[in-house]
PyMOL Python script that loads the backbone (N, CA, C, O; Angstrom):
from pymol import cmd

cmd.read_pdbstr("""\
ATOM      1  N   MET A   1     109.338 -69.534  59.559  1.00  0.00           N
ATOM      2  CA  MET A   1     108.089 -70.211  58.929  1.00  0.00           C
ATOM      3  C   MET A   1     109.003 -71.345  58.670  1.00  0.00           C
ATOM      4  O   MET A   1     109.919 -70.975  57.936  1.00  0.00           O
ATOM      5  N   THR A   2     109.109 -72.879  59.081  1.00  0.00           N
ATOM      6  CA  THR A   2     109.612 -73.754  58.664  1.00  0.00           C
ATOM      7  C   THR A   2     108.965 -73.980  57.541  1.00  0.00           C
ATOM      8  O   THR A   2     107.986 -73.260  57.345  1.00  0.00           O
ATOM      9  N   ILE A   3     109.287 -74.962  56.556  1.00  0.00           N
ATOM     10  CA  ILE A   3     109.014 -75.530  55.700  1.00  0.00           C
ATOM     11  C   ILE A   3     108.184 -76.335  55.714  1.00  0.00           C
ATOM     12  O   ILE A   3     107.163 -76.527  55.053  1.00  0.00           O
ATOM     13  N   VAL A   4     108.754 -76.910  56.664  1.00  0.00           N
ATOM     14  CA  VAL A   4     107.075 -78.220  57.384  1.00  0.00           C
ATOM     15  C   VAL A   4     105.763 -77.352  57.772  1.00  0.00           C
ATOM     16  O   VAL A   4     104.602 -77.600  57.446  1.00  0.00           O
ATOM     17  N   GLY A   5     106.243 -76.273  58.549  1.00  0.00           N
ATOM     18  CA  GLY A   5     105.052 -75.681  58.398  1.00  0.00           C
ATOM     19  C   GLY A   5     104.417 -74.457  57.784  1.00  0.00           C
ATOM     20  O   GLY A   5     103.470 -73.839  58.269  1.00  0.00           O
ATOM     21  N   GLY A   6     105.309 -74.065  56.198  1.00  0.00           N
ATOM     22  CA  GLY A   6     104.363 -74.079  55.172  1.00  0.00           C
ATOM     23  C   GLY A   6     104.169 -74.852  54.351  1.00  0.00           C
ATOM     24  O   GLY A   6     103.904 -74.392  53.240  1.00  0.00           O
ATOM     25  N   VAL A   7     104.215 -76.506  54.533  1.00  0.00           N
ATOM     26  CA  VAL A   7     103.258 -78.023  53.684  1.00  0.00           C
ATOM     27  C   VAL A   7     102.112 -77.646  54.218  1.00  0.00           C
ATOM     28  O   VAL A   7     101.150 -77.529  53.458  1.00  0.00           O
ATOM     29  N   PHE A   8     101.971 -77.409  55.444  1.00  0.00           N
ATOM     30  CA  PHE A   8     100.826 -77.873  56.514  1.00  0.00           C
ATOM     31  C   PHE A   8      99.652 -76.616  55.630  1.00  0.00           C
ATOM     32  O   PHE A   8      98.760 -76.835  54.810  1.00  0.00           O
ATOM     33  N   ALA A   9     100.211 -75.135  56.315  1.00  0.00           N
ATOM     34  CA  ALA A   9      99.415 -74.155  55.871  1.00  0.00           C
ATOM     35  C   ALA A   9      99.213 -73.977  54.688  1.00  0.00           C
ATOM     36  O   ALA A   9      98.621 -72.968  54.304  1.00  0.00           O
ATOM     37  N   TRP A  10      99.726 -75.053  53.722  1.00  0.00           N
ATOM     38  CA  TRP A  10      99.535 -74.745  51.978  1.00  0.00           C
ATOM     39  C   TRP A  10      97.833 -75.853  51.773  1.00  0.00           C
ATOM     40  O   TRP A  10      96.714 -75.796  51.265  1.00  0.00           O
ATOM     41  N   LEU A  11      98.930 -76.968  52.773  1.00  0.00           N
ATOM     42  CA  LEU A  11      97.135 -77.744  52.783  1.00  0.00           C
ATOM     43  C   LEU A  11      95.433 -77.236  53.366  1.00  0.00           C
ATOM     44  O   LEU A  11      94.292 -77.364  52.923  1.00  0.00           O
ATOM     45  N   ALA A  12      96.206 -76.477  54.864  1.00  0.00           N
ATOM     46  CA  ALA A  12      95.068 -75.956  55.155  1.00  0.00           C
ATOM     47  C   ALA A  12      94.502 -75.037  54.464  1.00  0.00           C
ATOM     48  O   ALA A  12      93.809 -74.257  55.118  1.00  0.00           O
ATOM     49  N   VAL A  13      94.579 -74.838  53.157  1.00  0.00           N
ATOM     50  CA  VAL A  13      94.269 -73.722  52.498  1.00  0.00           C
ATOM     51  C   VAL A  13      93.762 -74.324  50.719  1.00  0.00           C
ATOM     52  O   VAL A  13      93.314 -73.740  49.733  1.00  0.00           O
ATOM     53  N   MET A  14      94.067 -75.521  50.972  1.00  0.00           N
ATOM     54  CA  MET A  14      93.586 -75.983  50.286  1.00  0.00           C
ATOM     55  C   MET A  14      92.665 -76.876  50.254  1.00  0.00           C
ATOM     56  O   MET A  14      92.094 -77.126  49.193  1.00  0.00           O
ATOM     57  N   LEU A  15      92.234 -77.765  51.858  1.00  0.00           N
ATOM     58  CA  LEU A  15      91.575 -78.542  52.612  1.00  0.00           C
ATOM     59  C   LEU A  15      90.408 -77.327  52.564  1.00  0.00           C
ATOM     60  O   LEU A  15      89.248 -77.675  52.339  1.00  0.00           O
ATOM     61  N   ALA A  16      90.724 -75.858  52.782  1.00  0.00           N
ATOM     62  CA  ALA A  16      89.142 -75.242  53.303  1.00  0.00           C
ATOM     63  C   ALA A  16      89.178 -74.277  51.840  1.00  0.00           C
ATOM     64  O   ALA A  16      88.477 -73.316  52.156  1.00  0.00           O
ATOM     65  N   PHE A  17      89.585 -74.077  50.572  1.00  0.00           N
ATOM     66  CA  PHE A  17      89.363 -74.492  49.340  1.00  0.00           C
ATOM     67  C   PHE A  17      88.041 -75.270  48.712  1.00  0.00           C
ATOM     68  O   PHE A  17      86.940 -75.099  48.189  1.00  0.00           O
ATOM     69  N   ALA A  18      89.131 -76.391  49.229  1.00  0.00           N
ATOM     70  CA  ALA A  18      87.984 -78.184  48.424  1.00  0.00           C
ATOM     71  C   ALA A  18      86.398 -77.579  48.971  1.00  0.00           C
ATOM     72  O   ALA A  18      85.386 -77.034  48.532  1.00  0.00           O
ATOM     73  N   ILE A  19      87.076 -78.174  50.416  1.00  0.00           N
ATOM     74  CA  ILE A  19      85.590 -77.888  51.105  1.00  0.00           C
ATOM     75  C   ILE A  19      84.390 -76.606  50.737  1.00  0.00           C
ATOM     76  O   ILE A  19      83.164 -76.616  50.627  1.00  0.00           O
ATOM     77  N   GLY A  20      85.606 -75.380  50.603  1.00  0.00           N
ATOM     78  CA  GLY A  20      84.069 -74.153  49.713  1.00  0.00           C
ATOM     79  C   GLY A  20      83.301 -74.836  48.477  1.00  0.00           C
ATOM     80  O   GLY A  20      82.172 -75.318  48.393  1.00  0.00           O
ATOM     81  N   SER A  21      84.518 -74.668  47.398  1.00  0.00           N
ATOM     82  CA  SER A  21      84.150 -75.165  46.462  1.00  0.00           C
ATOM     83  C   SER A  21      83.160 -76.712  46.169  1.00  0.00           C
ATOM     84  O   SER A  21      82.459 -76.903  45.176  1.00  0.00           O
ATOM     85  N   TRP A  22      83.362 -77.717  47.377  1.00  0.00           N
ATOM     86  CA  TRP A  22      81.865 -78.368  47.444  1.00  0.00           C
ATOM     87  C   TRP A  22      80.904 -78.093  48.094  1.00  0.00           C
ATOM     88  O   TRP A  22      80.022 -78.937  47.933  1.00  0.00           O
ATOM     89  N   ALA A  23      80.543 -77.040  48.994  1.00  0.00           N
ATOM     90  CA  ALA A  23      79.936 -76.769  49.516  1.00  0.00           C
ATOM     91  C   ALA A  23      78.736 -75.697  47.928  1.00  0.00           C
ATOM     92  O   ALA A  23      77.524 -75.593  47.744  1.00  0.00           O
ATOM     93  N   ILE A  24      80.041 -75.128  47.139  1.00  0.00           N
ATOM     94  CA  ILE A  24      79.134 -74.302  46.097  1.00  0.00           C
ATOM     95  C   ILE A  24      78.274 -75.364  45.410  1.00  0.00           C
ATOM     96  O   ILE A  24      77.060 -75.175  45.496  1.00  0.00           O
ATOM     97  N   ARG A  25      78.706 -76.494  44.714  1.00  0.00           N
ATOM     98  CA  ARG A  25      78.253 -77.721  43.937  1.00  0.00           C
ATOM     99  C   ARG A  25      77.110 -77.708  44.976  1.00  0.00           C
ATOM    100  O   ARG A  25      76.273 -76.876  44.624  1.00  0.00           O
ATOM    101  N   ALA A  26      76.835 -78.200  45.895  1.00  0.00           N
ATOM    102  CA  ALA A  26      76.052 -79.319  46.379  1.00  0.00           C
ATOM    103  C   ALA A  26      74.906 -77.842  46.594  1.00  0.00           C
ATOM    104  O   ALA A  26      73.744 -77.987  46.214  1.00  0.00           O
ATOM    105  N   ALA A  27      75.281 -76.666  47.126  1.00  0.00           N
ATOM    106  CA  ALA A  27      73.827 -75.393  46.987  1.00  0.00           C
ATOM    107  C   ALA A  27      73.658 -75.519  46.133  1.00  0.00           C
ATOM    108  O   ALA A  27      72.615 -76.167  46.217  1.00  0.00           O
ATOM    109  N   LYS A  28      73.946 -75.373  44.652  1.00  0.00           N
ATOM    110  CA  LYS A  28      73.378 -75.845  43.916  1.00  0.00           C
ATOM    111  C   LYS A  28      72.563 -76.824  42.878  1.00  0.00           C
ATOM    112  O   LYS A  28      71.938 -76.501  41.868  1.00  0.00           O
ATOM    113  N   LYS A  29      72.725 -77.843  43.327  1.00  0.00           N
ATOM    114  CA  LYS A  29      72.729 -79.461  43.340  1.00  0.00           C
ATOM    115  C   LYS A  29      71.328 -79.168  44.322  1.00  0.00           C
ATOM    116  O   LYS A  29      70.357 -79.855  44.007  1.00  0.00           O
ATOM    117  N   GLY A  30      71.202 -78.550  45.070  1.00  0.00           N
ATOM    118  CA  GLY A  30      70.001 -79.130  46.388  1.00  0.00           C
ATOM    119  C   GLY A  30      70.189 -79.730  46.848  1.00  0.00           C
ATOM    120  O   GLY A  30      71.301 -80.163  46.547  1.00  0.00           O
ATOM    121  N   GLY A  31      69.465 -80.557  48.119  1.00  0.00           N
ATOM    122  CA  GLY A  31      69.866 -81.752  48.827  1.00  0.00           C
ATOM    123  C   GLY A  31      69.491 -81.796  49.879  1.00  0.00           C
ATOM    124  O   GLY A  31      68.785 -80.929  50.394  1.00  0.00           O
ATOM    125  N   ARG A  32      70.101 -83.381  50.719  1.00  0.00           N
ATOM    126  CA  ARG A  32      69.944 -83.423  52.384  1.00  0.00           C
ATOM    127  C   ARG A  32      70.962 -82.730  53.049  1.00  0.00           C
ATOM    128  O   ARG A  32      70.809 -81.871  53.917  1.00  0.00           O
ATOM    129  N   ALA A  33      72.160 -83.217  52.523  1.00  0.00           N
ATOM    130  CA  ALA A  33      73.455 -82.502  52.813  1.00  0.00           C
ATOM    131  C   ALA A  33      73.912 -81.724  53.107  1.00  0.00           C
ATOM    132  O   ALA A  33      74.753 -81.684  54.005  1.00  0.00           O
ATOM    133  N   ILE A  34      73.389 -80.534  52.239  1.00  0.00           N
ATOM    134  CA  ILE A  34      73.678 -78.990  52.079  1.00  0.00           C
ATOM    135  C   ILE A  34      72.771 -78.822  53.180  1.00  0.00           C
ATOM    136  O   ILE A  34      73.160 -78.330  54.239  1.00  0.00           O
ATOM    137  N   ASN A  35      70.759 -79.462  52.871  1.00  0.00           N
ATOM    138  CA  ASN A  35      69.478 -78.387  54.247  1.00  0.00           C
ATOM    139  C   ASN A  35      70.755 -79.168  55.452  1.00  0.00           C
ATOM    140  O   ASN A  35      71.274 -78.240  56.072  1.00  0.00           O
ATOM    141  N   VAL A  36      71.167 -80.129  55.766  1.00  0.00           N
ATOM    142  CA  VAL A  36      71.480 -80.264  57.219  1.00  0.00           C
ATOM    143  C   VAL A  36      72.485 -79.396  57.294  1.00  0.00           C
ATOM    144  O   VAL A  36      72.165 -78.535  58.114  1.00  0.00           O
ATOM    145  N   ILE A  37      73.632 -79.171  56.813  1.00  0.00           N
ATOM    146  CA  ILE A  37      74.544 -78.660  56.967  1.00  0.00           C
ATOM    147  C   ILE A  37      74.334 -76.891  57.261  1.00  0.00           C
ATOM    148  O   ILE A  37      75.069 -76.287  58.042  1.00  0.00           O
ATOM    149  N   GLY A  38      73.105 -76.158  56.417  1.00  0.00           N
ATOM    150  CA  GLY A  38      73.380 -75.304  56.522  1.00  0.00           C
ATOM    151  C   GLY A  38      71.681 -75.065  57.540  1.00  0.00           C
ATOM    152  O   GLY A  38      71.342 -74.054  58.154  1.00  0.00           O
ATOM    153  N   THR A  39      71.201 -75.886  57.449  1.00  0.00           N
ATOM    154  CA  THR A  39      70.936 -76.095  59.387  1.00  0.00           C
ATOM    155  C   THR A  39      71.307 -75.822  60.848  1.00  0.00           C
ATOM    156  O   THR A  39      70.897 -75.244  61.854  1.00  0.00           O
ATOM    157  N   ALA A  40      72.266 -76.530  60.414  1.00  0.00           N
ATOM    158  CA  ALA A  40      73.432 -76.851  61.327  1.00  0.00           C
ATOM    159  C   ALA A  40      74.068 -75.346  62.247  1.00  0.00           C
ATOM    160  O   ALA A  40      73.909 -74.975  63.410  1.00  0.00           O
ATOM    161  N   ALA A  41      75.105 -74.554  60.642  1.00  0.00           N
ATOM    162  CA  ALA A  41      75.566 -73.852  60.596  1.00  0.00           C
ATOM    163  C   ALA A  41      74.445 -72.098  61.359  1.00  0.00           C
ATOM    164  O   ALA A  41      74.797 -71.070  61.938  1.00  0.00           O
ATOM    165  N   THR A  42      72.809 -72.772  60.798  1.00  0.00           N
ATOM    166  CA  THR A  42      72.076 -71.171  60.550  1.00  0.00           C
ATOM    167  C   THR A  42      72.424 -71.684  62.488  1.00  0.00           C
ATOM    168  O   THR A  42      73.368 -71.148  63.068  1.00  0.00           O
ATOM    169  N   LEU A  43      71.700 -72.521  63.082  1.00  0.00           N
ATOM    170  CA  LEU A  43      71.407 -72.960  64.830  1.00  0.00           C
ATOM    171  C   LEU A  43      73.183 -72.404  65.735  1.00  0.00           C
ATOM    172  O   LEU A  43      73.422 -71.843  66.804  1.00  0.00           O
ATOM    173  N   MET A  44      73.947 -72.867  64.757  1.00  0.00           N
ATOM    174  CA  MET A  44      75.469 -72.515  65.506  1.00  0.00           C
ATOM    175  C   MET A  44      75.478 -70.730  65.534  1.00  0.00           C
ATOM    176  O   MET A  44      75.943 -70.100  66.483  1.00  0.00           O
ATOM    177  N   THR A  45      74.887 -70.101  64.334  1.00  0.00           N
ATOM    178  CA  THR A  45      75.436 -68.472  64.761  1.00  0.00           C
ATOM    179  C   THR A  45      74.052 -67.951  65.508  1.00  0.00           C
ATOM    180  O   THR A  45      74.102 -66.805  65.955  1.00  0.00           O
ATOM    181  N   LEU A  46      72.763 -68.729  65.691  1.00  0.00           N
ATOM    182  CA  LEU A  46      72.060 -67.764  66.324  1.00  0.00           C
ATOM    183  C   LEU A  46      71.937 -66.929  67.564  1.00  0.00           C
ATOM    184  O   LEU A  46      71.180 -65.968  67.701  1.00  0.00           O
ATOM    185  N   GLY A  47      73.118 -67.610  68.817  1.00  0.00           N
ATOM    186  CA  GLY A  47      73.466 -66.529  69.732  1.00  0.00           C
ATOM    187  C   GLY A  47      73.901 -65.672  70.292  1.00  0.00           C
ATOM    188  O   GLY A  47      73.902 -65.194  71.426  1.00  0.00           O
ATOM    189  N   ASN A  48      74.620 -65.368  68.569  1.00  0.00           N
ATOM    190  CA  ASN A  48      76.113 -64.708  68.164  1.00  0.00           C
ATOM    191  C   ASN A  48      74.959 -63.745  67.885  1.00  0.00           C
ATOM    192  O   ASN A  48      74.672 -63.071  68.874  1.00  0.00           O
ATOM    193  N   VAL A  49      74.156 -63.483  66.696  1.00  0.00           N
ATOM    194  CA  VAL A  49      73.255 -62.791  65.857  1.00  0.00           C
ATOM    195  C   VAL A  49      72.210 -61.757  66.701  1.00  0.00           C
ATOM    196  O   VAL A  49      71.844 -60.683  66.225  1.00  0.00           O
ATOM    197  N   GLN A  50      71.820 -62.218  67.936  1.00  0.00           N
ATOM    198  CA  GLN A  50      70.932 -61.989  68.430  1.00  0.00           C
ATOM    199  C   GLN A  50      71.907 -60.554  69.831  1.00  0.00           C
ATOM    200  O   GLN A  50      72.951 -60.753  70.451  1.00  0.00           O
ATOM    201  N   ASP A  51      71.151 -59.477  69.856  1.00  0.00           N
ATOM    202  CA  ASP A  51      71.449 -58.767  70.713  1.00  0.00           C
ATOM    203  C   ASP A  51      70.883 -58.503  72.130  1.00  0.00           C
ATOM    204  O   ASP A  51      70.004 -57.672  72.356  1.00  0.00           O
ATOM    205  N   PRO A  52      71.542 -59.384  73.176  1.00  0.00           N
ATOM    206  CA  PRO A  52      71.865 -59.648  74.470  1.00  0.00           C
ATOM    207  C   PRO A  52      71.477 -58.157  75.475  1.00  0.00           C
ATOM    208  O   PRO A  52      71.374 -57.827  76.657  1.00  0.00           O
ATOM    209  N   THR A  53      71.403 -57.797  74.617  1.00  0.00           N
ATOM    210  CA  THR A  53      71.430 -56.203  76.060  1.00  0.00           C
ATOM    211  C   THR A  53      69.774 -54.681  75.409  1.00  0.00           C
ATOM    212  O   THR A  53      69.245 -53.795  76.079  1.00  0.00           O
ATOM    213  N   ASN A  54      69.532 -55.105  73.898  1.00  0.00           N
ATOM    214  CA  ASN A  54      68.635 -55.030  73.029  1.00  0.00           C
ATOM    215  C   ASN A  54      68.502 -53.538  72.940  1.00  0.00           C
ATOM    216  O   ASN A  54      67.496 -52.839  73.057  1.00  0.00           O
ATOM    217  N   GLU A  55      69.873 -53.180  72.683  1.00  0.00           N
ATOM    218  CA  GLU A  55      70.020 -51.939  72.608  1.00  0.00           C
ATOM    219  C   GLU A  55      69.292 -50.975  71.477  1.00  0.00           C
ATOM    220  O   GLU A  55      68.701 -49.895  71.454  1.00  0.00           O
ATOM    221  N   ALA A  56      69.568 -51.690  70.840  1.00  0.00           N
ATOM    222  CA  ALA A  56      69.000 -51.093  68.859  1.00  0.00           C
ATOM    223  C   ALA A  56      67.358 -51.007  69.289  1.00  0.00           C
ATOM    224  O   ALA A  56      66.950 -50.127  68.531  1.00  0.00           O
ATOM    225  N   VAL A  57      66.490 -51.344  69.902  1.00  0.00           N
ATOM    226  CA  VAL A  57      65.779 -51.482  70.210  1.00  0.00           C
ATOM    227  C   VAL A  57      65.199 -50.027  71.549  1.00  0.00           C
ATOM    228  O   VAL A  57      64.271 -49.246  71.336  1.00  0.00           O
ATOM    229  N   LEU A  58      65.818 -50.047  72.457  1.00  0.00           N
ATOM    230  CA  LEU A  58      66.073 -49.065  73.287  1.00  0.00           C
ATOM    231  C   LEU A  58      66.214 -47.821  72.854  1.00  0.00           C
ATOM    232  O   LEU A  58      65.658 -46.857  73.380  1.00  0.00           O
ATOM    233  N   THR A  59      67.094 -47.758  71.703  1.00  0.00           N
ATOM    234  CA  THR A  59      67.392 -46.558  70.598  1.00  0.00           C
ATOM    235  C   THR A  59      66.719 -46.143  70.126  1.00  0.00           C
ATOM    236  O   THR A  59      66.632 -44.920  70.013  1.00  0.00           O
ATOM    237  N   ALA A  60      65.488 -47.427  69.359  1.00  0.00           N
ATOM    238  CA  ALA A  60      64.671 -47.024  68.225  1.00  0.00           C
ATOM    239  C   ALA A  60      63.415 -46.429  69.025  1.00  0.00           C
ATOM    240  O   ALA A  60      62.757 -45.693  68.289  1.00  0.00           O
ATOM    241  N   GLN A  61      62.945 -46.526  70.199  1.00  0.00           N
ATOM    242  CA  GLN A  61      61.900 -46.267  71.707  1.00  0.00           C
ATOM    243  C   GLN A  61      62.359 -44.752  71.777  1.00  0.00           C
ATOM    244  O   GLN A  61      61.387 -44.022  71.583  1.00  0.00           O
ATOM    245  N   GLN A  62      63.496 -44.069  71.987  1.00  0.00           N
ATOM    246  CA  GLN A  62      63.867 -43.225  72.332  1.00  0.00           C
ATOM    247  C   GLN A  62      63.558 -42.142  71.126  1.00  0.00           C
ATOM    248  O   GLN A  62      64.079 -42.112  70.011  1.00  0.00           O
ATOM    249  N   PRO A  63      62.045 -40.811  71.958  1.00  0.00           N
ATOM    250  CA  PRO A  63      62.042 -39.986  71.076  1.00  0.00           C
ATOM    251  C   PRO A  63      63.468 -39.123  69.668  1.00  0.00           C
ATOM    252  O   PRO A  63      64.674 -39.182  69.909  1.00  0.00           O
ATOM    253  N   ARG A  64      62.916 -38.447  68.382  1.00  0.00           N
ATOM    254  CA  ARG A  64      64.015 -38.545  68.769  1.00  0.00           C
ATOM    255  C   ARG A  64      64.000 -36.471  68.873  1.00  0.00           C
ATOM    256  O   ARG A  64      63.158 -35.590  69.044  1.00  0.00           O
ATOM    257  N   LYS A  65      65.558 -36.576  68.633  1.00  0.00           N
ATOM    258  CA  LYS A  65      65.781 -35.100  69.082  1.00  0.00           C
ATOM    259  C   LYS A  65      66.189 -34.567  68.360  1.00  0.00           C
ATOM    260  O   LYS A  65      67.103 -35.066  67.703  1.00  0.00           O
ATOM    261  N   LYS A  66      65.614 -32.934  68.028  1.00  0.00           N
ATOM    262  CA  LYS A  66      66.125 -32.174  66.553  1.00  0.00           C
ATOM    263  C   LYS A  66      67.207 -31.877  67.206  1.00  0.00           C
ATOM    264  O   LYS A  66      67.498 -31.905  68.401  1.00  0.00           O
ATOM    265  N   GLN A  67      68.083 -31.422  65.715  1.00  0.00           N
ATOM    266  CA  GLN A  67      69.195 -30.846  66.347  1.00  0.00           C
ATOM    267  C   GLN A  67      69.429 -29.609  65.577  1.00  0.00           C
ATOM    268  O   GLN A  67      68.775 -29.237  64.603  1.00  0.00           O
ATOM    269  N   SER A  68      70.670 -28.873  66.247  1.00  0.00           N
ATOM    270  CA  SER A  68      70.253 -27.084  65.963  1.00  0.00           C
ATOM    271  C   SER A  68      70.585 -27.406  64.224  1.00  0.00           C
ATOM    272  O   SER A  68      70.106 -26.539  63.494  1.00  0.00           O
ATOM    273  N   GLY A  69      71.139 -28.235  63.692  1.00  0.00           N
ATOM    274  CA  GLY A  69      71.463 -28.244  61.885  1.00  0.00           C
ATOM    275  C   GLY A  69      70.010 -28.822  60.841  1.00  0.00           C
ATOM    276  O   GLY A  69      69.985 -28.777  59.611  1.00  0.00           O
ATOM    277  N   ASP A  70      69.341 -29.134  61.384  1.00  0.00           N
ATOM    278  CA  ASP A  70      68.538 -30.017  61.020  1.00  0.00           C
ATOM    279  C   ASP A  70      67.479 -29.476  60.565  1.00  0.00           C
ATOM    280  O   ASP A  70      66.555 -29.157  61.314  1.00  0.00           O
ATOM    281  N   SER A  71      67.450 -29.272  59.140  1.00  0.00           N
ATOM    282  CA  SER A  71      65.893 -28.897  58.552  1.00  0.00           C
ATOM    283  C   SER A  71      64.617 -29.319  57.937  1.00  0.00           C
ATOM    284  O   SER A  71      64.608 -29.372  56.707  1.00  0.00           O
ATOM    285  N   GLY A  72      63.681 -29.588  58.491  1.00  0.00           N
ATOM    286  CA  GLY A  72      63.219 -30.255  57.911  1.00  0.00           C
ATOM    287  C   GLY A  72      61.356 -29.448  57.022  1.00  0.00           C
ATOM    288  O   GLY A  72      61.616 -28.458  56.339  1.00  0.00           O
ATOM    289  N   ASP A  73      60.527 -29.644  57.033  1.00  0.00           N
ATOM    290  CA  ASP A  73      59.606 -28.681  55.734  1.00  0.00           C
ATOM    291  C   ASP A  73      59.292 -27.630  57.112  1.00  0.00           C
ATOM    292  O   ASP A  73      59.291 -27.507  58.337  1.00  0.00           O
ATOM    293  N   PRO A  74      59.007 -26.945  55.637  1.00  0.00           N
ATOM    294  CA  PRO A  74      58.772 -24.902  56.735  1.00  0.00           C
ATOM    295  C   PRO A  74      57.844 -25.129  57.513  1.00  0.00           C
ATOM    296  O   PRO A  74      57.308 -26.235  57.444  1.00  0.00           O
ATOM    297  N   PRO A  75      57.510 -24.431  58.209  1.00  0.00           N
ATOM    298  CA  PRO A  75      56.381 -24.469  59.311  1.00  0.00           C
ATOM    299  C   PRO A  75      54.584 -23.881  58.092  1.00  0.00           C
ATOM    300  O   PRO A  75      54.708 -23.287  57.021  1.00  0.00           O
ATOM    301  N   ASN A  76      53.423 -24.215  58.603  1.00  0.00           N
ATOM    302  CA  ASN A  76      52.504 -24.468  57.718  1.00  0.00           C
ATOM    303  C   ASN A  76      51.972 -23.138  58.515  1.00  0.00           C
ATOM    304  O   ASN A  76      51.588 -23.269  59.678  1.00  0.00           O
ATOM    305  N   ASP A  77      51.951 -21.691  57.793  1.00  0.00           N
ATOM    306  CA  ASP A  77      51.521 -20.704  58.311  1.00  0.00           C
ATOM    307  C   ASP A  77      50.352 -20.019  57.924  1.00  0.00           C
ATOM    308  O   ASP A  77      49.962 -18.947  58.387  1.00  0.00           O
ATOM    309  N   LYS A  78      49.799 -20.719  57.022  1.00  0.00           N
ATOM    310  CA  LYS A  78      48.891 -19.913  56.228  1.00  0.00           C
ATOM    311  C   LYS A  78      47.602 -20.207  57.432  1.00  0.00           C
ATOM    312  O   LYS A  78      46.570 -20.017  56.787  1.00  0.00           O
ATOM    313  N   ASP A  79      47.183 -20.603  58.965  1.00  0.00           N
ATOM    314  CA  ASP A  79      46.237 -20.757  59.300  1.00  0.00           C
ATOM    315  C   ASP A  79      46.014 -19.252  59.436  1.00  0.00           C
ATOM    316  O   ASP A  79      44.934 -18.822  59.841  1.00  0.00           O
TER     317      ASP A  79
END
""", "prot")
cmd.dss("prot")
cmd.show_as("cartoon", "prot")
cmd.util.cbc("prot")
cmd.orient("prot")
């Protein structure tokens, strides 16, 4: 890495730090600007959070198979 590349990398890290500290201060104060930023961030990430295959729901709907080492409540033999 050259000196110029290192300077640009350092400036990029400092800019990210400044933006992060501004966001934390704005979140503590509250207000319209931070609400708009939070809403935009939420809307941008909604597509990535959802599971398009719906695999979790299909797994939960399948009956649970008892494994050989699974220990549960003892059977009620007093009948």
